Structure formats: structure tokens, C-alpha cells
All heavy atoms as TSV, in Angstrom:
chain	resi	resn	atom	element	x	y	z
A	1	MET	N	N	33.873	118.092	47.158
A	1	MET	CA	C	32.777	117.897	46.230
A	1	MET	C	C	33.309	117.773	44.810
A	1	MET	O	O	32.718	117.081	43.999
A	1	MET	CB	C	31.801	119.055	46.379
A	1	MET	CG	C	30.535	118.838	45.606
A	1	MET	SD	S	29.571	117.474	46.206
A	1	MET	CE	C	28.148	118.287	46.781
A	2	THR	N	N	34.426	118.440	44.544
A	2	THR	CA	C	35.013	118.382	43.209
A	2	THR	C	C	35.483	116.969	42.876
A	2	THR	O	O	35.298	116.506	41.750
A	2	THR	CB	C	36.187	119.366	43.102
A	2	THR	OG1	O	35.724	120.664	43.479
A	2	THR	CG2	C	36.738	119.423	41.703
A	3	LEU	N	N	36.073	116.292	43.863
A	3	LEU	CA	C	36.520	114.914	43.629
A	3	LEU	C	C	35.336	113.995	43.359
A	3	LEU	O	O	35.423	113.096	42.514
A	3	LEU	CB	C	37.295	114.392	44.839
A	3	LEU	CG	C	38.704	114.919	45.032
A	3	LEU	CD1	C	39.291	114.384	46.323
A	3	LEU	CD2	C	39.573	114.545	43.861
A	4	LEU	N	N	34.254	114.211	44.069
A	4	LEU	CA	C	33.058	113.388	43.866
A	4	LEU	C	C	32.512	113.565	42.452
A	4	LEU	O	O	32.211	112.584	41.764
A	4	LEU	CB	C	31.993	113.761	44.898
A	4	LEU	CG	C	30.665	113.022	44.831
A	4	LEU	CD1	C	30.864	111.545	45.078
A	4	LEU	CD2	C	29.702	113.601	45.844
A	5	ILE	N	N	32.432	114.786	42.003
A	5	ILE	CA	C	31.929	115.060	40.651
A	5	ILE	C	C	32.891	114.530	39.602
A	5	ILE	O	O	32.472	113.941	38.601
A	5	ILE	CB	C	31.654	116.563	40.480
A	5	ILE	CG1	C	30.510	116.987	41.397
A	5	ILE	CG2	C	31.349	116.901	39.035
A	5	ILE	CD1	C	30.307	118.473	41.498
A	6	ALA	N	N	34.195	114.710	39.825
A	6	ALA	CA	C	35.187	114.193	38.877
A	6	ALA	C	C	35.103	112.670	38.784
A	6	ALA	O	O	35.206	112.096	37.694
A	6	ALA	CB	C	36.584	114.622	39.298
A	7	GLY	N	N	34.910	112.005	39.918
A	7	GLY	CA	C	34.762	110.551	39.914
A	7	GLY	C	C	33.526	110.102	39.165
A	7	GLY	O	O	33.555	109.134	38.416
A	8	LEU	N	N	32.421	110.817	39.359
A	8	LEU	CA	C	31.189	110.477	38.634
A	8	LEU	C	C	31.365	110.653	37.132
A	8	LEU	O	O	30.948	109.802	36.338
A	8	LEU	CB	C	30.036	111.356	39.124
A	8	LEU	CG	C	29.412	110.962	40.447
A	8	LEU	CD1	C	28.472	112.057	40.932
A	8	LEU	CD2	C	28.691	109.658	40.324
A	9	VAL	N	N	31.982	111.770	36.741
A	9	VAL	CA	C	32.190	112.029	35.312
A	9	VAL	C	C	33.091	110.959	34.700
A	9	VAL	O	O	32.801	110.419	33.622
A	9	VAL	CB	C	32.767	113.440	35.094
A	9	VAL	CG1	C	33.252	113.636	33.675
A	9	VAL	CG2	C	31.728	114.497	35.452
A	10	LEU	N	N	34.178	110.628	35.385
A	10	LEU	CA	C	35.094	109.610	34.871
A	10	LEU	C	C	34.406	108.248	34.781
A	10	LEU	O	O	34.515	107.557	33.761
A	10	LEU	CB	C	36.333	109.505	35.766
A	10	LEU	CG	C	37.345	108.437	35.381
A	10	LEU	CD1	C	37.932	108.731	34.007
A	10	LEU	CD2	C	38.431	108.336	36.432
A	11	PHE	N	N	33.675	107.865	35.819
A	11	PHE	CA	C	33.005	106.562	35.837
A	11	PHE	C	C	31.968	106.461	34.717
A	11	PHE	O	O	31.890	105.450	34.021
A	11	PHE	CB	C	32.348	106.347	37.202
A	11	PHE	CG	C	31.835	104.963	37.409
A	11	PHE	CD1	C	32.687	103.938	37.752
A	11	PHE	CD2	C	30.482	104.687	37.280
A	11	PHE	CE1	C	32.208	102.662	37.953
A	11	PHE	CE2	C	29.995	103.417	37.478
A	11	PHE	CZ	C	30.863	102.395	37.818
A	12	ILE	N	N	31.191	107.512	34.534
A	12	ILE	CA	C	30.174	107.497	33.477
A	12	ILE	C	C	30.830	107.513	32.100
A	12	ILE	O	O	30.398	106.789	31.193
A	12	ILE	CB	C	29.199	108.672	33.656
A	12	ILE	CG1	C	28.345	108.440	34.904
A	12	ILE	CG2	C	28.310	108.849	32.436
A	12	ILE	CD1	C	27.516	109.630	35.325
A	13	ALA	N	N	31.876	108.315	31.920
A	13	ALA	CA	C	32.557	108.384	30.627
A	13	ALA	C	C	33.173	107.035	30.259
A	13	ALA	O	O	33.081	106.591	29.104
A	13	ALA	CB	C	33.631	109.464	30.659
A	14	ILE	N	N	33.794	106.378	31.228
A	14	ILE	CA	C	34.398	105.070	30.975
A	14	ILE	C	C	33.325	104.060	30.565
A	14	ILE	O	O	33.531	103.238	29.678
A	14	ILE	CB	C	35.156	104.584	32.233
A	14	ILE	CG1	C	36.444	105.367	32.414
A	14	ILE	CG2	C	35.454	103.100	32.175
A	14	ILE	CD1	C	37.495	105.122	31.377
A	15	HIS	N	N	32.166	104.131	31.192
A	15	HIS	CA	C	31.115	103.166	30.885
A	15	HIS	C	C	30.316	103.525	29.630
A	15	HIS	O	O	29.493	102.728	29.189
A	15	HIS	CB	C	30.198	102.982	32.091
A	15	HIS	CG	C	30.810	102.109	33.127
A	15	HIS	ND1	N	31.689	102.588	34.066
A	15	HIS	CD2	C	30.698	100.783	33.365
A	15	HIS	CE1	C	32.086	101.593	34.834
A	15	HIS	NE2	N	31.500	100.484	34.424
A	16	LEU	N	N	30.530	104.680	29.069
A	16	LEU	CA	C	29.895	105.017	27.793
A	16	LEU	C	C	30.671	104.452	26.601
A	16	LEU	O	O	30.108	104.291	25.523
A	16	LEU	CB	C	29.761	106.534	27.645
A	16	LEU	CG	C	28.661	107.189	28.460
A	16	LEU	CD1	C	28.699	108.699	28.268
A	16	LEU	CD2	C	27.308	106.642	28.080
A	17	VAL	N	N	31.952	104.165	26.783
A	17	VAL	CA	C	32.776	103.654	25.685
A	17	VAL	C	C	32.215	102.350	25.101
A	17	VAL	O	O	32.112	102.225	23.877
A	17	VAL	CB	C	34.245	103.493	26.121
A	17	VAL	CG1	C	35.070	102.779	25.073
A	17	VAL	CG2	C	34.852	104.860	26.416
A	18	PRO	N	N	31.825	101.354	25.913
A	18	PRO	CA	C	31.284	100.128	25.311
A	18	PRO	C	C	29.975	100.331	24.552
A	18	PRO	O	O	29.613	99.518	23.711
A	18	PRO	CB	C	31.063	99.202	26.503
A	18	PRO	CG	C	31.965	99.700	27.552
A	18	PRO	CD	C	32.040	101.183	27.351
A	19	SER	N	N	29.273	101.416	24.835
A	19	SER	CA	C	28.018	101.656	24.117
A	19	SER	C	C	28.248	102.260	22.736
A	19	SER	O	O	27.301	102.392	21.962
A	19	SER	CB	C	27.098	102.554	24.939
A	19	SER	OG	O	27.644	103.850	25.030
A	20	LEU	N	N	29.486	102.622	22.438
A	20	LEU	CA	C	29.849	103.133	21.116
A	20	LEU	C	C	30.674	102.061	20.406
A	20	LEU	O	O	31.888	101.982	20.584
A	20	LEU	CB	C	30.661	104.425	21.253
A	20	LEU	CG	C	29.989	105.554	22.043
A	20	LEU	CD1	C	30.988	106.651	22.346
A	20	LEU	CD2	C	28.802	106.085	21.284
A	21	PRO	N	N	30.041	101.223	19.595
A	21	PRO	CA	C	30.734	100.058	19.027
A	21	PRO	C	C	31.952	100.415	18.178
A	21	PRO	O	O	32.956	99.699	18.211
A	21	PRO	CB	C	29.668	99.374	18.174
A	21	PRO	CG	C	28.371	99.957	18.570
A	21	PRO	CD	C	28.647	101.270	19.210
A	22	GLN	N	N	31.886	101.501	17.431
A	22	GLN	CA	C	33.021	101.859	16.577
A	22	GLN	C	C	34.223	102.291	17.409
A	22	GLN	O	O	35.357	101.920	17.114
A	22	GLN	CB	C	32.621	102.961	15.609
A	22	GLN	CG	C	31.576	102.526	14.605
A	22	GLN	CD	C	31.039	103.689	13.797
A	22	GLN	OE1	O	31.216	104.835	14.156
A	22	GLN	NE2	N	30.364	103.374	12.696
A	23	VAL	N	N	33.978	103.060	18.454
A	23	VAL	CA	C	35.070	103.511	19.319
A	23	VAL	C	C	35.660	102.321	20.061
A	23	VAL	O	O	36.891	102.177	20.148
A	23	VAL	CB	C	34.559	104.582	20.314
A	23	VAL	CG1	C	35.637	104.954	21.313
A	23	VAL	CG2	C	34.053	105.805	19.574
A	24	ARG	N	N	34.811	101.460	20.567
A	24	ARG	CA	C	35.276	100.283	21.299
A	24	ARG	C	C	36.102	99.374	20.393
A	24	ARG	O	O	37.181	98.907	20.776
A	24	ARG	CB	C	34.089	99.523	21.865
A	24	ARG	CG	C	34.472	98.313	22.666
A	24	ARG	CD	C	33.231	97.661	23.278
A	24	ARG	NE	N	33.594	96.534	24.090
A	24	ARG	CZ	C	33.565	95.274	23.666
A	24	ARG	NH1	N	33.161	94.998	22.454
A	24	ARG	NH2	N	33.921	94.302	24.472
A	25	ALA	N	N	35.614	99.145	19.181
A	25	ALA	CA	C	36.337	98.277	18.245
A	25	ALA	C	C	37.687	98.870	17.863
A	25	ALA	O	O	38.685	98.149	17.774
A	25	ALA	CB	C	35.487	98.035	17.005
A	26	SER	N	N	37.735	100.173	17.663
A	26	SER	CA	C	39.009	100.792	17.290
A	26	SER	C	C	40.002	100.749	18.454
A	26	SER	O	O	41.198	100.546	18.248
A	26	SER	CB	C	38.803	102.228	16.811
A	26	SER	OG	O	38.401	103.055	17.875
A	27	LEU	N	N	39.519	100.916	19.670
A	27	LEU	CA	C	40.408	100.821	20.830
A	27	LEU	C	C	40.929	99.400	21.008
A	27	LEU	O	O	42.111	99.204	21.328
A	27	LEU	CB	C	39.685	101.273	22.097
A	27	LEU	CG	C	39.491	102.767	22.270
A	27	LEU	CD1	C	38.620	103.049	23.483
A	27	LEU	CD2	C	40.827	103.467	22.414
A	28	ILE	N	N	40.080	98.410	20.776
A	28	ILE	CA	C	40.523	97.020	20.895
A	28	ILE	C	C	41.534	96.700	19.796
A	28	ILE	O	O	42.510	95.990	20.035
A	28	ILE	CB	C	39.316	96.061	20.878
A	28	ILE	CG1	C	38.526	96.212	22.174
A	28	ILE	CG2	C	39.760	94.620	20.691
A	28	ILE	CD1	C	37.246	95.422	22.228
A	29	ASP	N	N	41.325	97.238	18.589
A	29	ASP	CA	C	42.282	97.008	17.505
A	29	ASP	C	C	43.640	97.627	17.816
A	29	ASP	O	O	44.683	97.049	17.527
A	29	ASP	CB	C	41.746	97.570	16.191
A	29	ASP	CG	C	40.614	96.738	15.618
A	29	ASP	OD1	O	40.483	95.560	16.017
A	29	ASP	OD2	O	39.853	97.269	14.784
A	30	LYS	N	N	43.616	98.836	18.388
A	30	LYS	CA	C	44.870	99.536	18.684
A	30	LYS	C	C	45.591	98.964	19.897
A	30	LYS	O	O	46.815	98.830	19.898
A	30	LYS	CB	C	44.605	101.026	18.924
A	30	LYS	CG	C	44.217	101.777	17.692
A	30	LYS	CD	C	43.916	103.232	18.019
A	30	LYS	CE	C	43.392	103.960	16.801
A	30	LYS	NZ	N	43.011	105.351	17.122
A	31	LEU	N	N	44.840	98.653	20.956
A	31	LEU	CA	C	45.446	98.245	22.219
A	31	LEU	C	C	45.511	96.743	22.421
A	31	LEU	O	O	46.361	96.256	23.159
A	31	LEU	CB	C	44.656	98.854	23.389
A	31	LEU	CG	C	44.535	100.368	23.437
A	31	LEU	CD1	C	43.579	100.782	24.540
A	31	LEU	CD2	C	45.896	100.992	23.647
A	32	GLY	N	N	44.586	96.037	21.823
A	32	GLY	CA	C	44.440	94.613	22.097
A	32	GLY	C	C	43.363	94.420	23.157
A	32	GLY	O	O	43.091	95.332	23.954
A	33	ALA	N	N	42.768	93.259	23.188
A	33	ALA	CA	C	41.635	93.003	24.083
A	33	ALA	C	C	42.047	93.062	25.555
A	33	ALA	O	O	41.349	93.642	26.380
A	33	ALA	CB	C	41.008	91.650	23.774
A	34	VAL	N	N	43.191	92.480	25.880
A	34	VAL	CA	C	43.618	92.437	27.281
A	34	VAL	C	C	43.969	93.834	27.779
A	34	VAL	O	O	43.573	94.232	28.887
A	34	VAL	CB	C	44.814	91.468	27.445
A	34	VAL	CG1	C	45.350	91.502	28.860
A	34	VAL	CG2	C	44.416	90.058	27.052
A	35	SER	N	N	44.675	94.608	26.977
A	35	SER	CA	C	45.038	95.969	27.382
A	35	SER	C	C	43.809	96.860	27.489
A	35	SER	O	O	43.713	97.690	28.396
A	35	SER	CB	C	46.018	96.590	26.382
A	35	SER	OG	O	47.219	95.870	26.364
A	36	TYR	N	N	42.854	96.693	26.579
A	36	TYR	CA	C	41.611	97.470	26.638
A	36	TYR	C	C	40.870	97.174	27.940
A	36	TYR	O	O	40.427	98.087	28.637
A	36	TYR	CB	C	40.720	97.147	25.441
A	36	TYR	CG	C	39.319	97.678	25.575
A	36	TYR	CD1	C	39.043	99.029	25.401
A	36	TYR	CD2	C	38.266	96.832	25.911
A	36	TYR	CE1	C	37.757	99.512	25.552
A	36	TYR	CE2	C	36.983	97.314	26.059
A	36	TYR	CZ	C	36.725	98.654	25.875
A	36	TYR	OH	O	35.457	99.138	26.023
A	37	LYS	N	N	40.756	95.900	28.275
A	37	LYS	CA	C	40.062	95.524	29.509
A	37	LYS	C	C	40.805	96.035	30.742
A	37	LYS	O	O	40.182	96.458	31.721
A	37	LYS	CB	C	39.902	94.008	29.590
A	37	LYS	CG	C	38.915	93.459	28.588
A	37	LYS	CD	C	38.842	91.949	28.660
A	37	LYS	CE	C	37.943	91.393	27.577
A	37	LYS	NZ	N	37.901	89.924	27.590
A	38	GLY	N	N	42.125	96.009	30.685
A	38	GLY	CA	C	42.915	96.519	31.801
A	38	GLY	C	C	42.741	98.013	31.993
A	38	GLY	O	O	42.543	98.486	33.116
A	39	LEU	N	N	42.798	98.770	30.894
A	39	LEU	CA	C	42.597	100.215	30.987
A	39	LEU	C	C	41.178	100.556	31.409
A	39	LEU	O	O	40.960	101.498	32.175
A	39	LEU	CB	C	42.932	100.886	29.653
A	39	LEU	CG	C	44.405	100.966	29.315
A	39	LEU	CD1	C	44.597	101.543	27.910
A	39	LEU	CD2	C	45.141	101.815	30.328
A	40	PHE	N	N	40.215	99.794	30.922
A	40	PHE	CA	C	38.825	99.993	31.329
A	40	PHE	C	C	38.684	99.773	32.837
A	40	PHE	O	O	38.059	100.572	33.537
A	40	PHE	CB	C	37.920	99.026	30.567
A	40	PHE	CG	C	36.454	99.223	30.840
A	40	PHE	CD1	C	35.705	100.100	30.080
A	40	PHE	CD2	C	35.829	98.533	31.860
A	40	PHE	CE1	C	34.351	100.287	30.325
A	40	PHE	CE2	C	34.482	98.710	32.123
A	40	PHE	CZ	C	33.739	99.592	31.349
A	41	SER	N	N	39.278	98.706	33.334
A	41	SER	CA	C	39.191	98.397	34.759
A	41	SER	C	C	39.885	99.446	35.614
A	41	SER	O	O	39.362	99.863	36.647
A	41	SER	CB	C	39.813	97.026	35.037
A	41	SER	OG	O	39.132	96.032	34.324
A	42	ILE	N	N	41.055	99.890	35.182
A	42	ILE	CA	C	41.784	100.917	35.926
A	42	ILE	C	C	40.997	102.224	35.934
A	42	ILE	O	O	40.903	102.898	36.970
A	42	ILE	CB	C	43.194	101.115	35.335
A	42	ILE	CG1	C	44.060	99.895	35.645
A	42	ILE	CG2	C	43.846	102.382	35.880
A	42	ILE	CD1	C	45.378	99.868	34.921
A	43	GLY	N	N	40.410	102.583	34.802
A	43	GLY	CA	C	39.610	103.811	34.734
A	43	GLY	C	C	38.383	103.741	35.623
A	43	GLY	O	O	38.058	104.697	36.336
A	44	ALA	N	N	37.689	102.605	35.607
A	44	ALA	CA	C	36.500	102.445	36.444
A	44	ALA	C	C	36.875	102.455	37.927
A	44	ALA	O	O	36.200	103.092	38.744
A	44	ALA	CB	C	35.773	101.152	36.087
A	45	LEU	N	N	37.958	101.778	38.279
A	45	LEU	CA	C	38.404	101.749	39.668
A	45	LEU	C	C	38.846	103.137	40.132
A	45	LEU	O	O	38.569	103.533	41.271
A	45	LEU	CB	C	39.543	100.740	39.836
A	45	LEU	CG	C	40.039	100.510	41.250
A	45	LEU	CD1	C	38.908	99.976	42.127
A	45	LEU	CD2	C	41.193	99.548	41.251
A	46	THR	N	N	39.491	103.885	39.267
A	46	THR	CA	C	39.878	105.257	39.601
A	46	THR	C	C	38.641	106.121	39.834
A	46	THR	O	O	38.599	106.916	40.775
A	46	THR	CB	C	40.753	105.858	38.475
A	46	THR	OG1	O	41.898	105.023	38.279
A	46	THR	CG2	C	41.191	107.258	38.818
A	47	GLY	N	N	37.635	105.964	38.996
A	47	GLY	CA	C	36.392	106.708	39.177
A	47	GLY	C	C	35.718	106.384	40.496
A	47	GLY	O	O	35.268	107.282	41.210
A	48	VAL	N	N	35.649	105.108	40.837
A	48	VAL	CA	C	35.037	104.705	42.102
A	48	VAL	C	C	35.838	105.248	43.283
A	48	VAL	O	O	35.270	105.737	44.272
A	48	VAL	CB	C	34.897	103.167	42.184
A	48	VAL	CG1	C	34.506	102.721	43.582
A	48	VAL	CG2	C	33.894	102.674	41.167
A	49	THR	N	N	37.156	105.179	43.189
A	49	THR	CA	C	38.006	105.696	44.260
A	49	THR	C	C	37.802	107.197	44.445
A	49	THR	O	O	37.690	107.676	45.577
A	49	THR	CB	C	39.489	105.405	43.955
A	49	THR	OG1	O	39.649	103.997	43.780
A	49	THR	CG2	C	40.386	105.888	45.067
A	50	LEU	N	N	37.743	107.942	43.348
A	50	LEU	CA	C	37.498	109.385	43.445
A	50	LEU	C	C	36.131	109.667	44.064
A	50	LEU	O	O	35.986	110.607	44.859
A	50	LEU	CB	C	37.593	110.032	42.073
A	50	LEU	CG	C	38.988	110.206	41.496
A	50	LEU	CD1	C	38.908	110.729	40.071
A	50	LEU	CD2	C	39.807	111.145	42.351
A	51	MET	N	N	35.128	108.864	43.726
A	51	MET	CA	C	33.803	109.063	44.313
A	51	MET	C	C	33.816	108.807	45.821
A	51	MET	O	O	33.224	109.573	46.593
A	51	MET	CB	C	32.772	108.153	43.639
A	51	MET	CG	C	32.363	108.606	42.264
A	51	MET	SD	S	30.986	107.674	41.599
A	51	MET	CE	C	31.763	106.150	41.121
A	52	VAL	N	N	34.490	107.754	46.250
A	52	VAL	CA	C	34.533	107.425	47.674
A	52	VAL	C	C	35.283	108.502	48.452
A	52	VAL	O	O	34.814	108.981	49.491
A	52	VAL	CB	C	35.170	106.030	47.890
A	52	VAL	CG1	C	35.472	105.785	49.361
A	52	VAL	CG2	C	34.275	104.950	47.332
A	53	VAL	N	N	36.441	108.907	47.952
A	53	VAL	CA	C	37.223	109.941	48.632
A	53	VAL	C	C	36.480	111.271	48.603
A	53	VAL	O	O	36.432	111.991	49.605
A	53	VAL	CB	C	38.625	110.060	47.995
A	53	VAL	CG1	C	39.376	111.260	48.536
A	53	VAL	CG2	C	39.418	108.793	48.223
A	54	GLY	N	N	35.888	111.603	47.466
A	54	GLY	CA	C	35.126	112.842	47.364
A	54	GLY	C	C	33.934	112.855	48.288
A	54	GLY	O	O	33.617	113.885	48.904
A	55	PHE	N	N	33.252	111.723	48.445
A	55	PHE	CA	C	32.124	111.634	49.362
A	55	PHE	C	C	32.588	111.786	50.808
A	55	PHE	O	O	31.914	112.418	51.625
A	55	PHE	CB	C	31.389	110.305	49.179
A	55	PHE	CG	C	30.189	110.160	50.063
A	55	PHE	CD1	C	29.016	110.830	49.766
A	55	PHE	CD2	C	30.241	109.355	51.181
A	55	PHE	CE1	C	27.897	110.697	50.582
A	55	PHE	CE2	C	29.138	109.224	52.000
A	55	PHE	CZ	C	27.958	109.895	51.694
A	56	ALA	N	N	33.746	111.221	51.123
A	56	ALA	CA	C	34.264	111.300	52.485
A	56	ALA	C	C	34.601	112.740	52.870
A	56	ALA	O	O	34.446	113.132	54.035
A	56	ALA	CB	C	35.495	110.419	52.631
A	57	TYR	N	N	35.077	113.535	51.910
A	57	TYR	CA	C	35.471	114.916	52.202
A	57	TYR	C	C	34.390	115.942	51.872
A	57	TYR	O	O	34.600	117.130	52.071
A	57	TYR	CB	C	36.747	115.267	51.445
A	57	TYR	CG	C	37.966	114.579	52.009
A	57	TYR	CD1	C	38.658	113.634	51.261
A	57	TYR	CD2	C	38.415	114.857	53.290
A	57	TYR	CE1	C	39.766	112.999	51.777
A	57	TYR	CE2	C	39.525	114.219	53.812
A	57	TYR	CZ	C	40.196	113.298	53.054
A	57	TYR	OH	O	41.286	112.657	53.572
A	58	ALA	N	N	33.252	115.499	51.389
A	58	ALA	CA	C	32.179	116.440	51.046
A	58	ALA	C	C	31.554	117.006	52.320
A	58	ALA	O	O	31.482	116.339	53.355
A	58	ALA	CB	C	31.113	115.748	50.199
A	59	ASP	N	N	31.114	118.247	52.238
A	59	ASP	CA	C	30.454	118.881	53.371
A	59	ASP	C	C	29.089	118.245	53.602
A	59	ASP	O	O	28.415	117.825	52.667
A	59	ASP	CB	C	30.269	120.377	53.115
A	59	ASP	CG	C	31.590	121.105	53.025
A	59	ASP	OD1	O	32.557	120.644	53.655
A	59	ASP	OD2	O	31.652	122.130	52.317
A	60	PHE	N	N	28.684	118.216	54.863
A	60	PHE	CA	C	27.374	117.689	55.211
A	60	PHE	C	C	26.324	118.758	54.928
A	60	PHE	O	O	26.444	119.894	55.381
A	60	PHE	CB	C	27.330	117.279	56.683
A	60	PHE	CG	C	25.982	116.810	57.127
A	60	PHE	CD1	C	25.501	115.581	56.725
A	60	PHE	CD2	C	25.172	117.602	57.920
A	60	PHE	CE1	C	24.260	115.131	57.123
A	60	PHE	CE2	C	23.926	117.173	58.321
A	60	PHE	CZ	C	23.475	115.937	57.922
A	61	VAL	N	N	25.311	118.388	54.187
A	61	VAL	CA	C	24.219	119.302	53.876
A	61	VAL	C	C	22.935	118.677	54.420
A	61	VAL	O	O	22.462	117.674	53.891
A	61	VAL	CB	C	24.094	119.538	52.356
A	61	VAL	CG1	C	22.938	120.463	52.054
A	61	VAL	CG2	C	25.385	120.079	51.792
A	62	PRO	N	N	22.369	119.255	55.474
A	62	PRO	CA	C	21.140	118.684	56.017
A	62	PRO	C	C	19.976	118.916	55.040
A	62	PRO	O	O	19.722	120.029	54.625
A	62	PRO	CB	C	20.924	119.424	57.331
A	62	PRO	CG	C	21.686	120.696	57.176
A	62	PRO	CD	C	22.815	120.407	56.233
A	63	VAL	N	N	19.306	117.849	54.708
A	63	VAL	CA	C	18.196	117.951	53.770
A	63	VAL	C	C	16.874	117.906	54.524
A	63	VAL	O	O	15.891	118.513	54.121
A	63	VAL	CB	C	18.265	116.789	52.753
A	63	VAL	CG1	C	17.094	116.827	51.804
A	63	VAL	CG2	C	19.571	116.835	51.998
A	64	TRP	N	N	16.868	117.213	55.658
A	64	TRP	CA	C	15.633	117.028	56.392
A	64	TRP	C	C	15.928	117.173	57.879
A	64	TRP	O	O	16.917	116.633	58.383
A	64	TRP	CB	C	15.074	115.649	56.096
A	64	TRP	CG	C	13.845	115.295	56.860
A	64	TRP	CD1	C	12.585	115.797	56.676
A	64	TRP	CD2	C	13.738	114.365	57.930
A	64	TRP	NE1	N	11.718	115.237	57.556
A	64	TRP	CE2	C	12.404	114.336	58.344
A	64	TRP	CE3	C	14.653	113.546	58.567
A	64	TRP	CZ2	C	11.944	113.545	59.372
A	64	TRP	CZ3	C	14.194	112.735	59.590
A	64	TRP	CH2	C	12.865	112.733	59.980
A	65	GLN	N	N	15.106	117.912	58.581
A	65	GLN	CA	C	15.255	118.088	60.025
A	65	GLN	C	C	14.224	117.203	60.713
A	65	GLN	O	O	13.017	117.392	60.520
A	65	GLN	CB	C	15.038	119.560	60.385
A	65	GLN	CG	C	15.237	119.863	61.845
A	65	GLN	CD	C	16.684	119.727	62.263
A	65	GLN	OE1	O	17.600	119.899	61.488
A	65	GLN	NE2	N	16.890	119.357	63.518
A	66	PRO	N	N	14.669	116.232	61.516
A	66	PRO	CA	C	13.696	115.371	62.190
A	66	PRO	C	C	12.918	116.165	63.245
A	66	PRO	O	O	13.400	117.149	63.782
A	66	PRO	CB	C	14.556	114.297	62.844
A	66	PRO	CG	C	15.924	114.870	62.941
A	66	PRO	CD	C	16.034	115.864	61.819
A	67	PRO	N	N	11.705	115.730	63.538
A	67	PRO	CA	C	10.925	116.412	64.555
A	67	PRO	C	C	11.609	116.362	65.926
A	67	PRO	O	O	12.332	115.418	66.235
A	67	PRO	CB	C	9.601	115.650	64.594
A	67	PRO	CG	C	9.595	114.783	63.406
A	67	PRO	CD	C	10.975	114.631	62.921
A	68	ALA	N	N	11.374	117.371	66.743
A	68	ALA	CA	C	12.001	117.453	68.063
A	68	ALA	C	C	11.480	116.399	69.017
A	68	ALA	O	O	12.173	115.989	69.952
A	68	ALA	CB	C	11.775	118.847	68.645
A	69	TRP	N	N	10.264	115.914	68.826
A	69	TRP	CA	C	9.710	114.944	69.764
A	69	TRP	C	C	10.315	113.610	69.507
A	69	TRP	O	O	10.288	112.695	70.204
A	69	TRP	CB	C	8.178	114.875	69.659
A	69	TRP	CG	C	7.645	114.836	68.278
A	69	TRP	CD1	C	7.329	115.899	67.512
A	69	TRP	CD2	C	7.371	113.689	67.481
A	69	TRP	NE1	N	6.865	115.496	66.288
A	69	TRP	CE2	C	6.873	114.134	66.242
A	69	TRP	CE3	C	7.484	112.329	67.675
A	69	TRP	CZ2	C	6.503	113.278	65.231
A	69	TRP	CZ3	C	7.115	111.484	66.663
A	69	TRP	CH2	C	6.622	111.960	65.458
């Protein structure tokens, strides 16, 4: 469950960067457009991978019990 939460936090944090124009502009100035896009993609892919692996290893929690009939 920890991996799933870590993946969600990373994925959301990575996707909040473009919504902050000053932070995004400063990162593009420092890294360059291609490097910024590459790091963004690697971060997003890492987040998705952590979510998938975390979901695979998460415990099953029954939320609904189907009727016996």
C-alpha cells in the first residue's frame, strides 16, 4: 500500500509543476526544454509504475459482499 500511495503522491506532484508557471519557467531555463520534458516523463512514468506495482501487492479489502443467492 505504501508503494501505491508513493506513486500517487509522485504522479500528482509531477503534474502540479506545469500549473505553477514561475516554477515551470525556471526549470526550463535551468534544464532546457528537452531535459525538462525528459525529466517530467521519467517522473510521471515512475509514478505510474509505483502505482501499478503497489496495486499488485496491496491487500484485498472486501467492500461489498454479494448476496448468497
